[in-house]
Phi, psi and omega in degrees: 000148185240162172288151181290118179279163178293326178289325176290316180304315179296318181298310179299314180302311178302316179297318185294319185288335180278342186249167192236329191234136182243156169245119186252136174255131177228175175235143179272190185298332181267010179067028180269138178290143173221144181240149181219135175267134185213145167292144176217165170230159182229161177245185182290343180270006183064023171279149179253142179231151174207165180240136185206160170288142182290346181264358179296158185297314183294325181291316176294320180299314187282346171289334176268317180232108187277350175283126180228164173237146182226143169234141174223130184204168169250153183281143177203160175250358182248124179303333182289339182265001178295118186212125178188182175227146172244141183223137174236144182181197182241128181251154174202155176285137176281134181240335181284122184305323176297321174297315182297313179299323177291322177289328180293319180295322174296320178298312182297323181293317187277322186238077185304329185298340182299342179291348180285341183220054178293332178296316177298314181297320179299335177269004180247186181238150169269148183227155185227134171249121173265108186289138175244340180209132176229137172244126173258125186244139181205086181296350178290339175282311170187165183294129179082011183295129177210150179230134183242138183227149173245147182244150178294000000 
């Protein structure tokens, strides 16, 4: 595994900004895997943010075990178009009002329709994923092409 290069960071950042939905894997109390599809936003540090109810299964799971895995991809029927990222890292609920305001601003920019239900979002919580490992998959380069990176 290699350190994340600026070229790879730019490619991953562009990919994250173009897509809207991630699938997050968490584990429950019995260490059983659970997956949830969520809208997300990202920042220049490749950190991911989402909003969820604190009582949702994935939110409760990550309060107990903060390590999560995420995959983001676009659907395709052609193997040459398989392109995506897999991310592992540590997730947490945002508690600092400045962090929450920043996440909310990113959400409004990417998803303008969220202004239609600000009351529901106000009753929810914003979460952050700090990536520690990223795999970039791009079959347009060749079948099975992948690059793996560690982040500090």
